[in-house]
N, C-alpha and C positions, 0 to 999 in steps of 0.2 A: 286772344286764341290762348286755347290748349296746346298745353305740353305734345302732346302726339298732332296736332292738326299743325304745328309749328315744323317738326320734323316731315312730317308728311310734304309740308310747302314749301322745305328746305329740300328736300329730297326730289321732289319735283323739277325745279330749277334750276339742282346739278346737271338730273335726265337731260333734262333740254337745252342747255349749253352743251352736252355731250353730243347731242343727238346731231347738233349743227355742225360741229365740227367735227366725229368722227365717220359718223355715219347719211349725214345727208338725209332729213327728212323730208321726202319728196313736197314738191309746191302743188301739187292737188289736193293734198290733205293738208291744207291751212290751217284747220282750225282745229288746233290742238285740246282744245277744251275738250270742243265737243266728244274726241276720244276720250280724253283723260277723266269724262263723267262717265261715262259709257263703258266704259273698261273698268273702273272701281266697285260699279253695280255689278257687273257681272262677272268678273274676275278676281273681285277679292277671296284672298285665301284659298284660292285654287291653284291646281298643274295645270296648265296650259301648253300645248303643243302647238306651235304657229306654224303654219305650215306656207312654203315658199318665202320665207322670211326675210330673203333679200339680205341686205348688211346689218337685218333687228332691230329696226326704228319701229316696228310695232313692239317687238319684244322686250326692250326697255321700258317703253310706257308701262305693259302690261306688268312687268315687272317691279315693277311700283307698290303693285296691289296684290300678286298672287304671290302661290308660296314656292310656285318652280315653273320656270318657261324651258321648254326646249323648242327651239328654234330649226327647222328644215328646212334646207333649198340645194338645187342641182348646182347651183354658180358657185364652184371651189373662191374665185377671188372674194364672193360679198361673203362667204362664210369665215372666211379672213379675217374681213376685215370686222365684223360681229365679234369674232374673238379678238380682237386688238381692242376695241372700244371696248368688251366685258372686263380685260385685264388692267387698261388707264382706268382705270373708273371702279375696280375692285370690286366688283357687282358677284355677289355666290348664290343666286339663285335665277344664274340663265345659263344653258348650255345651248351652244351650235352646233349641227354636222351635217356636211354634206352627205345629201342624199335624197334618192328619188321617195317619194308620198308613197306612190303608187307601191312601191315595197316594202311600207312600214310594217310591222310583225302586230298578230297581241302579245307576244313578250315584247317587245318596247313598250308597246303600250301599256300593259300591264305594270313592267318596270318601274317605269316614269309615271305609273298611279294619274296617268291621263284623264281629265273627268273634264273638261272642256277643250273646245279646237277655238282659234281664230284663223280663217281661210279665206284667200284674198281671193277676192270676185266669180264669190260663190252663183252668181246669175249666168255667166259664161263660161266658167272652168269646170263646172259640174256634170257637162253633157258627152263628154268622154267615158271610154270603157274603162280609163284608171280610176276614173271617181266612183264607179258602181262598187268595183273594190274597194275603196275606201268608206262606202256607203256601209256597205256590207262589214266592216272591221270596226267602224263607228260604231254600227250598233251591237256589236257582237259583247264590244269591251266597256258598255253602258256608257259611253258619251250621253252628256243628257245638253249641252249644251253646243252650239257650233256659231259663234259669232261671225260676220264679214261686212267686209265692205262692199257695196251694189243694192241690187232697188229691192226693194219685197216680189213684186212683180218677178223678177228674176229667179230671187229664191224661191219663190213657194215654187214656179216649174218646177227647176229642180231637184226641191225638195219633193214632190209629187213624184217627179219620175224614178228616183234614187231613195227616196225612203218610205213609202208609199201612204201610210195613214200613222207612225211610228214619232213623228215628229211635226208640230206646228212650226208656221211663221211669226213673227213680228217684226213691227218696225222700232227699234229705238233710241235711232236719231235722223237726222238728215241723211249724213251717207252710211249711217249702219244698219244690219238688220239679222236677225238672232232666227237660226232651226231651233227650238227648244221638244225634250223629248215632254211626250204629254202623261 
């Protein structure tokens, strides 16, 4: 095993243990290898916004590969747990903010150089007026990829509704789907 592969394996092992200890990875997302593979392929070297990050369980995994991850969630207790875990793990490329994603601004997106989004449950969540506002923001700031846990059918309906023909959808794995800029 090469030195960089060994470092990555070590870092993933440490994050796996920490997620179990501090942020409780939900049981419905049992196949961590599936997520790890997708995150490596689509978020490596990118600045990622994790919308609805909860306690940061996905943020920590994305952060293994991404340049920087910003997690936002409305629940202050979840954000405080994520910040506590970040401090204990001495992770430098993650930031967590308690805020409504619908109130994100172009300035916030540009300041954090957001290139990609991880959005939870794209099929169900993107039917509200808030989501239309987010869609406009993503397009205005040039977000190239929106990865979500959800079905391709749900994502395609939402993407057509919100983004017209700007983005197309692709199934990445059993549980993950991506909308990408054409």
